[in-house]
C-alpha positions as CSV (number, residue, x, y, z in Angstrom):
1,X,86.9,5.5,-142.0
2,X,86.5,3.4,-145.1
3,X,84.5,0.2,-145.3
4,X,87.7,-1.8,-145.4
5,X,88.9,0.1,-142.3
6,X,85.7,-0.6,-140.5
7,X,85.8,-4.3,-141.3
8,X,89.4,-4.6,-140.1
9,X,88.6,-2.7,-136.9
10,X,85.5,-4.9,-136.3
11,X,87.6,-8.0,-136.6
12,X,90.2,-6.7,-134.2
13,X,87.5,-5.6,-131.7
14,X,85.8,-9.0,-131.9
15,X,89.1,-10.8,-131.4
16,X,90.0,-8.7,-128.4
17,X,86.6,-8.2,-126.7
18,X,84.5,-11.1,-127.9
19,X,81.5,-11.3,-130.3
20,X,79.0,-9.4,-128.1
21,X,81.1,-6.4,-127.1
22,X,83.0,-6.3,-130.4
23,X,79.8,-6.4,-132.3
24,X,78.3,-3.6,-130.3
25,X,81.4,-1.5,-130.9
26,X,81.2,-2.2,-134.6
27,X,77.5,-1.1,-134.8
28,X,78.2,2.2,-132.9
29,X,81.3,2.9,-135.1
30,X,79.2,2.2,-138.2
31,X,76.5,4.5,-137.1
32,X,79.0,7.3,-136.4
33,X,80.3,6.9,-139.9
34,X,76.8,7.3,-141.2
35,X,76.4,10.5,-139.3
36,X,79.7,11.9,-140.6
37,X,78.8,11.1,-144.2
38,X,75.3,12.6,-143.8
39,X,76.9,15.7,-142.3
40,X,79.3,16.1,-145.3
41,X,76.2,16.5,-147.5
42,X,73.9,18.4,-145.0
43,X,75.0,20.4,-142.0
44,X,74.1,23.6,-140.1
45,X,75.6,26.3,-137.9
46,X,77.2,29.7,-138.5
47,X,80.6,31.3,-138.6
48,X,81.8,33.2,-135.6
49,X,82.3,36.2,-137.9
50,X,78.5,36.4,-138.0
51,X,78.6,37.8,-134.4
52,X,80.1,40.9,-132.9
53,X,83.2,40.5,-130.7
54,X,86.6,42.0,-130.3
55,X,88.2,39.0,-128.5
56,X,87.0,35.5,-129.0
57,X,88.1,33.0,-126.4
58,X,87.7,29.4,-127.6
59,X,87.6,26.7,-124.9
60,X,88.1,23.6,-127.1
61,X,85.4,20.9,-126.8
62,X,83.4,22.7,-124.1
63,X,79.7,21.7,-123.6
64,X,77.2,24.2,-122.3
65,X,76.2,21.8,-119.4
66,X,79.9,21.5,-118.5
67,X,80.2,25.3,-118.2
68,X,77.0,25.4,-116.2
69,X,78.6,23.1,-113.6
70,X,81.3,25.7,-112.7
71,X,79.8,29.0,-114.0
72,X,79.0,30.4,-110.5
73,X,82.7,30.0,-109.5
74,X,83.7,32.8,-111.9
75,X,82.6,36.4,-112.1
76,X,82.4,36.5,-115.8
77,X,80.3,33.4,-116.2
78,X,78.1,33.8,-113.1
79,X,74.4,33.3,-114.0
80,X,75.2,31.3,-117.2
81,X,72.1,29.7,-118.7
82,X,73.0,26.6,-120.8
83,X,69.7,26.7,-122.5
84,X,69.9,30.3,-123.7
85,X,73.5,31.4,-123.7
86,X,74.5,29.2,-126.6
87,X,75.8,29.5,-130.2
88,X,75.4,27.0,-133.0
89,X,78.9,26.2,-134.2
90,X,79.7,25.6,-137.9
91,X,81.6,22.5,-137.0
92,X,81.8,19.4,-134.8
93,X,85.7,19.2,-134.8
94,X,88.5,21.7,-134.7
95,X,89.9,21.2,-138.2
96,X,86.4,21.6,-139.6
97,X,85.9,24.7,-137.5
98,X,89.0,26.3,-138.9
99,X,88.0,25.3,-142.4
100,X,84.6,26.8,-142.1
101,X,85.5,30.0,-140.2
102,X,88.7,30.8,-142.0
103,X,87.7,30.0,-145.6
104,X,88.1,32.2,-148.7
105,X,84.7,33.7,-148.2
106,X,85.9,35.2,-144.9
107,X,89.2,36.5,-146.3
108,X,88.7,40.2,-145.4
109,X,87.8,39.4,-141.8
110,X,90.6,36.9,-141.4
111,X,93.1,39.4,-142.7
112,X,92.3,41.7,-139.8
113,X,92.4,38.9,-137.2
114,X,95.2,37.8,-134.9
115,X,94.9,34.1,-134.1
116,X,96.8,32.8,-131.1
117,X,96.2,29.1,-130.9
118,X,97.2,26.0,-128.9
119,X,95.5,23.7,-131.4
120,X,97.8,21.8,-133.7
121,X,95.3,21.7,-136.5
122,X,96.4,25.2,-137.4
123,X,99.2,23.4,-139.2
124,X,96.9,23.5,-142.3
125,X,96.3,27.2,-142.2
126,X,98.1,29.8,-144.4
127,X,99.7,32.3,-142.0
128,X,99.8,35.0,-144.7
129,X,96.0,35.1,-144.6
130,X,96.0,36.4,-141.0
131,X,97.0,39.7,-139.5
132,X,99.0,37.3,-137.2
133,X,99.0,33.6,-136.7
134,X,100.8,32.6,-133.5
135,X,100.9,28.8,-133.3
136,X,101.8,28.5,-129.6
137,X,101.6,24.7,-129.7
138,X,104.7,24.6,-131.8
139,X,106.9,25.9,-128.9
140,X,104.7,25.8,-125.8
141,X,104.0,22.1,-125.8
142,X,104.6,20.2,-122.6
143,X,105.9,16.8,-123.4
144,X,105.6,15.5,-119.8
145,X,101.9,16.5,-119.7
146,X,101.3,15.4,-123.3
147,X,99.6,18.6,-124.4
148,X,99.7,22.4,-124.2
149,X,98.7,24.0,-120.9
150,X,96.6,27.2,-120.9
151,X,99.4,29.5,-119.6
152,X,101.6,29.7,-122.8
153,X,98.5,30.6,-124.8
154,X,97.4,33.2,-122.2
155,X,100.9,34.7,-122.2
156,X,101.0,35.1,-126.0
157,X,97.4,36.4,-126.1
158,X,98.3,39.2,-123.6
159,X,101.5,40.1,-125.4
160,X,99.6,40.1,-128.8
161,X,96.9,42.4,-127.4
162,X,99.4,44.8,-125.8
163,X,102.0,44.9,-128.7
164,X,99.8,44.8,-131.8
165,X,96.9,46.7,-133.3
166,X,94.4,44.1,-134.6
167,X,90.7,44.5,-135.3
168,X,90.0,41.1,-133.8
169,X,91.8,38.6,-131.6
170,X,91.0,34.9,-131.3
171,X,92.5,33.0,-128.4
172,X,92.2,29.2,-128.9
173,X,92.9,27.1,-125.7
174,X,93.0,23.3,-125.9
175,X,91.2,22.8,-122.5
176,X,88.8,21.4,-121.5
177,X,89.7,18.9,-124.2
178,X,91.8,15.9,-123.1
179,X,94.4,15.2,-121.8
180,X,93.2,15.9,-118.3
181,X,95.6,17.7,-115.9
182,X,94.5,15.3,-113.2
183,X,96.5,12.6,-114.9
184,X,93.6,10.2,-114.8
185,X,92.7,8.1,-117.8
186,X,95.0,7.5,-120.7
187,X,93.3,9.8,-123.1
188,X,95.3,9.5,-126.3
189,X,95.8,7.0,-129.1
190,X,99.3,5.9,-128.0
191,X,101.7,3.1,-128.9
192,X,104.8,1.8,-127.3
193,X,108.3,2.3,-128.8
194,X,108.0,-0.7,-131.2
195,X,104.4,0.2,-132.1
196,X,102.7,-2.9,-130.9
197,X,99.0,-2.6,-131.6
198,X,98.3,-4.7,-128.5
199,X,99.4,-1.7,-126.4
200,X,97.0,0.7,-128.2
201,X,94.9,2.5,-125.6
202,X,91.2,3.2,-126.4
203,X,90.2,6.9,-126.4
204,X,88.7,7.8,-123.0
205,X,85.2,8.7,-124.4
206,X,85.0,5.3,-126.0
207,X,86.0,3.7,-122.8
208,X,83.1,5.5,-121.1
209,X,80.8,4.3,-124.0
210,X,81.9,0.7,-123.4
211,X,81.5,0.9,-119.6
212,X,85.2,0.4,-119.0
213,X,85.6,3.6,-116.9
214,X,83.2,5.4,-114.6
215,X,81.3,8.2,-116.5
216,X,81.1,10.5,-113.5
217,X,84.8,10.2,-112.8
218,X,85.6,11.1,-116.4
219,X,83.1,14.0,-116.2
220,X,84.9,15.3,-113.0
221,X,88.2,15.3,-114.8
222,X,86.7,17.0,-117.8
223,X,85.2,19.6,-115.5
224,X,88.5,20.1,-113.7
225,X,90.1,20.8,-117.1
226,X,87.5,23.5,-117.7
227,X,88.4,25.1,-114.3
228,X,92.0,25.1,-115.4
229,X,91.3,27.1,-118.5
230,X,88.8,29.4,-116.9
231,X,91.4,30.4,-114.3
232,X,93.5,31.6,-117.2
233,X,90.6,33.3,-118.9
234,X,90.2,35.3,-115.7
235,X,93.9,36.3,-115.9
236,X,93.5,37.2,-119.6
237,X,90.5,39.4,-118.9
238,X,92.5,41.5,-116.4
239,X,95.4,42.0,-118.7
240,X,94.0,43.2,-122.0
241,X,91.6,45.9,-123.1
242,X,88.4,44.9,-125.0
243,X,84.8,46.1,-125.0
244,X,83.4,42.8,-126.4
245,X,85.0,39.6,-125.1
246,X,83.2,36.3,-125.9
247,X,83.8,32.9,-124.3
248,X,82.8,30.1,-126.6
249,X,84.0,26.7,-128.0
250,X,84.8,25.4,-131.4
251,X,82.6,22.4,-130.9
252,X,81.1,20.3,-128.1
253,X,81.7,16.7,-127.0
254,X,79.1,14.0,-127.5
255,X,78.3,11.6,-124.7
256,X,76.0,9.2,-126.4
257,X,73.6,11.8,-128.0
258,X,72.3,10.4,-131.3
259,X,74.5,7.4,-130.6
260,X,77.6,9.6,-131.1
261,X,80.7,9.9,-128.8
262,X,83.5,12.4,-128.7
263,X,83.5,14.8,-131.7
264,X,83.9,13.4,-135.2
265,X,84.0,15.9,-138.0
266,X,80.9,16.9,-140.0
267,X,78.6,15.3,-137.6
268,X,75.2,17.2,-137.6
269,X,74.6,16.3,-133.9
270,X,73.1,19.1,-131.8
271,X,75.2,18.1,-128.8
272,X,78.3,18.8,-130.9
273,X,77.1,22.0,-132.5
274,X,75.6,23.8,-129.5
275,X,78.4,25.6,-127.6
276,X,78.5,28.3,-124.9
277,X,78.4,31.9,-125.8
278,X,79.2,34.2,-122.9
279,X,79.7,37.9,-123.5
280,X,81.9,40.0,-121.1
281,X,84.5,42.7,-121.2
282,X,88.2,43.0,-120.3
283,X,90.4,45.7,-118.8
284,X,94.2,45.6,-118.6
285,X,95.3,46.5,-115.1
286,X,99.0,45.8,-116.0
287,X,99.3,43.3,-113.2
288,X,100.8,40.4,-115.1
289,X,103.9,40.2,-117.3
290,X,103.9,37.3,-119.8
291,X,106.9,35.0,-119.7
292,X,106.4,32.9,-122.8
293,X,108.3,34.3,-125.8
294,X,107.1,33.6,-129.3
295,X,109.5,31.4,-131.2
296,X,109.7,30.3,-134.8
297,X,110.0,26.6,-134.3
298,X,109.6,24.0,-137.0
299,X,107.9,20.8,-135.8
300,X,108.4,17.7,-137.9
301,X,105.3,16.1,-139.4
302,X,105.8,12.9,-137.4
303,X,105.9,15.0,-134.2
304,X,102.7,16.8,-135.2
305,X,101.0,13.5,-135.7
306,X,102.2,12.4,-132.2
307,X,100.8,15.6,-130.6
308,X,97.5,15.1,-132.3
309,X,97.5,11.5,-131.2
310,X,98.1,12.7,-127.6
311,X,95.0,14.8,-128.0
312,X,93.0,11.7,-129.1
313,X,93.1,12.0,-132.8
314,X,94.1,8.9,-134.8
């Protein structure tokens, strides 16, 4: 956000919410901008390629304490310790995560990696650099839900593991990231058909920040989204063979730590950089046949922007 953008947004917030609330929003937005600019100059974290794994399962925007809430419900996460079973991500946002993990310095590793992803930021990747780049979000998107459910990603990951011979496989789910399957809370940056700014909905995490929705209710919906994806990870683990499977996240989700909310890029905030790291295994029992077929489907730039907007990205 430029200074001019910040001033314009501040004026709009003051107009709509009053001087006190609008001024508070402006101060928090300004501070977030300071963090982002600082992080562009100084940051920390490591590439996932610094660790050993055969299959890397990425649960987008998953916090360690969120995983701890449901860990005992799943055999492969039972006993999870959010203080110890963590990894310091190279990024605080998905596009930055792809940039830092799939850069030129990792060309050899990337060339031996199959990447099955539900995250639309893969639009900026060069498919020729991967052993396989399967952008499931291009053809597995659910318009009614406003996002991509876990199952198409699971289907394509299982098919990729069974049909191909790759050194490494990355499976990038969008959950527990918004939108929530519960249907609660309008989570995206959406406009009506004529684009009236008055109908713009504030991103859910900023609504929590500003006291407009109940924090515990949003946390419950966030947790439910994690259960949704972990159910599919369980299915994935029983339908592919791998000695080293890791469940992690590309970044976390700030809930006020360091005065930061959601997950802006390049923000050197520990709550955004500390993500789960759970090591397990997988054995294909052949009990599931994927139904999602891979399709080469072009998605218009405007449609991509709408999909990113539905995920909360301006």
